[in-house]
C-alpha positions in Angstrom: -2.8 -6.2 -3.6 -5.4 -6.4 -6.1 -8.8 -6.7 -4.6 -12.3 -7.4 -6.0 -15.8 -7.4 -4.1 -14.7 -10.3 -2.2 -11.4 -9.4 -1.4 -7.5 -9.8 -2.0 -7.2 -11.4 -6.1 -3.8 -10.4 -7.1 -0.5 -10.1 -5.0 2.1 -8.7 -6.6 5.3 -6.1 -6.4 6.7 -2.9 -8.5 10.6 -3.3 -9.1 11.9 -1.2 -10.4 8.6 0.9 -11.1 6.3 3.1 -9.2 2.9 2.1 -8.6 1.1 4.2 -10.7 2.8 2.4 -13.2 2.0 -0.8 -12.1 -1.4 -0.9 -11.8 -2.0 1.0 -14.8 -0.1 -2.3 -16.5 -3.0 -4.0 -14.4 -5.8 -1.8 -16.1 -4.3 -3.9 -19.3 -4.0 -7.0 -18.7 -5.1 -10.0 -17.9 -6.2 -9.3 -14.4 -8.1 -5.9 -16.1 -11.4 -7.0 -15.2 -10.5 -8.4 -12.1 -10.6 -6.1 -9.6 -11.6 -3.0 -9.1 -9.9 -1.8 -5.3 -6.3 -1.9 -4.5 -3.7 -1.2 -1.0 0.3 -1.6 -0.9 2.3 -1.6 2.2 5.9 -0.7 1.5 9.4 -0.1 3.8 9.9 3.4 3.4 8.6 6.2 4.7 6.8 9.2 3.2 8.4 12.4 2.9 6.8 15.9 4.3 8.2 18.3 1.5 5.8 18.2 -1.6 6.9 18.4 -5.2 5.6 21.0 -7.6 2.1 18.2 -8.8 2.0 18.7 -5.2 2.5 14.9 -4.2 4.6 13.6 -1.1 8.1 11.3 -2.1 9.7 8.1 -0.7 12.4 8.1 1.7 15.3 5.5 1.9 15.1 2.1 2.8 15.1 1.8 6.5 18.4 -0.5 7.3 16.5 -2.5 9.7 15.1 -3.8 7.0 17.7 -5.4 5.8 19.8 -6.0 8.8 16.7 -7.1 11.5 15.0 -10.0 9.8 13.0 -11.1 13.1 10.6 -7.1 12.7 10.4 -7.9 8.9 8.8 -11.0 8.6 6.7 -9.7 11.7 5.6 -6.6 9.2 4.9 -8.9 6.7 2.5 -10.6 9.1 1.3 -7.9 9.8 0.8 -6.6 6.2 -1.1 -9.9 5.9 -3.3 -9.5 8.8 -4.4 -6.0 8.3 -4.9 -6.7 4.5 -6.8 -10.4 4.0 -8.9 -9.2 6.8 -8.5 -12.8 9.2 -8.4 -9.7 12.1 -12.5 -10.0 11.7 -12.6 -13.6 11.1 -10.7 -14.9 14.0 -7.2 -14.2 14.1 -5.7 -12.8 18.1 -2.5 -11.5 16.7 -2.4 -7.8 16.7 -0.9 -5.7 13.6 2.0 -3.9 14.9 3.9 -2.7 12.1 7.6 -1.9 13.7 7.1 1.4 12.4 4.8 2.7 10.2 2.1 5.2 9.5 -1.2 4.6 7.5 -2.3 6.4 4.8 -6.1 5.9 3.1 -7.6 5.7 -0.3 -9.4 8.2 -1.9 -12.2 7.1 -4.4 -11.6 8.8 -7.8 -14.6 11.6 -7.7 -12.9 12.4 -3.8 -9.6 13.2 -6.1 -10.6 17.2 -6.4 -11.7 17.7 -2.8 -8.8 17.0 -1.2 -6.4 18.4 -3.7 -8.3 21.8 -3.5 -7.4 22.0 0.2 -3.8 21.8 -0.1 -3.5 24.9 -2.3 
């Protein structure tokens, strides 16, 4: 999801490419001046091991995603409640992901500080 000052502006998929490449495309297309932040959701877990760039890789797609549509639909509902912020506006249903970990996005000016702590 791409966000502007007022909330979600665009929702799209990164099929067949990594999220960084997909975001880079949106810095050059018709949306380039319409967003300043993004959020993403994925079903693949983040692995603990790091590559030579100190980046973590994604695991395999969980089997339940392919076999349990009720859990998948619940995850999508939780995603929309979280990203659209309706939990602040009266959405009484709490976000209940079947199996999730939350990751926070860093501001560009924070990256060097945190990457330095990893080395």
